[in-house]
N, C-alpha and C positions, 0 to 999 in steps of 0.2 A: 810437706815438710814433716819430718819425723822428729817428735819432741818427747824427751823424758821429763817427767815432773816429779820432784821429790815430794812424797806424800806418805807419811807414816800411817795415816788412817785411810788411804785410798779415796778420800773425799775432798781434801783441801791441800793447797800448796803449803809445805812445811819447810823449815830451814835446816841448818846444820848439814848441808849437802854431803860433806865428806863422811859423816857418820850415818847417813841414811842407808837403810837396807830395803826400803820399799819405794817403788817408782811406778807411776802410771806411764804407759807408753802410748802416745797419741799421734794420730795422723791428722795434720791440721792444714787448712787452707783459709782464705779470706772469708769463705762462706760458713766455716764451722770446724769443730774438732771432733774426732771419733776415737774412742779408746780401742786400741788394737791388742793390748797386752798389759798384764800386771807382772812386775818383777818383785818377788818377795824373797830376798836373799837370806841365807842362813847366817848365824853369828860368825863373825870373822871375815865376812865378805863385803863390809863397807869399804869404800875406797880409802878410808883412813887406815884400815887394818890390812887390806890386801894390796900388794905392791906389784903384782904381775901385769904384763901387758895383755893378758888373756882374760881380763875381767868380763863377766857376762854383759855388763853395760856397754862395753866396747864392741860387742858383736851384733848390735842391733841396727847399725846403719843410721845412727842419729845425726841430725843436723844441729840440734840445740838442746839445752837443758834449762828448765825453769825451776827456780828455788827462791826461798825467802832469804837465804843467807849462805855464803860460801867464802872460804878463805882463798887467798891468792894462790896457794899451792894447788888447791882443787881446780881453780880456773885454769891454771897453767897445764895441769895434767890432762884435763879435758881438751884443751886447745891442741895438745900434741896428738890427740885422737881425731882432730877435725871437728870437734863439738864446741859450739859457742855457748857459754854460760850466761844466762840472763837472770839477774836478781830483781825481785819485785816485792812489793807489799801486798799484791793481789792475793786472794785466797781461792778463787774459783779456777781450777785448772783448765777447764774448757774455754772459758771466757778469755783467760790470759793467753792460751795457746792460739786462739783465733786472732786476737789482737797482734800477737807476734808474727803470725803468718801473713797478716794483712799489712805489716810494716808500721803498725801504730805504736805509739809510745806507751810503755807499761808504767803503772804507778811505781814511783821510786821505792827502792828497798830501804829498810832501816840499816844503819851501819852494822857490819859484822864485827862481833867482839869474841875474844877467846876467854 
């Protein structure tokens, strides 16, 4: 399972998915997760700012995206690309990706507010 994780610091899962420009790209299975790429986008390339269907995030063959917070518009936009968004209060990207790939329930996310 290929999973993008919103991570402004490349260490923990962060929120505000639509405004995030840094993502860890992980390959995950029930036995663990491995980092395969880091996406560090320039200013103006967050999904909040960029509206094309050729966004670099859409070119990675993702199955899922993990974040601590996302608005409904972000979730719908990712869904149109075949990517399921999962929100969680978890902070460890590798542990959360492994849980997701194994079909385990992730810790609930805090409500998203604007």
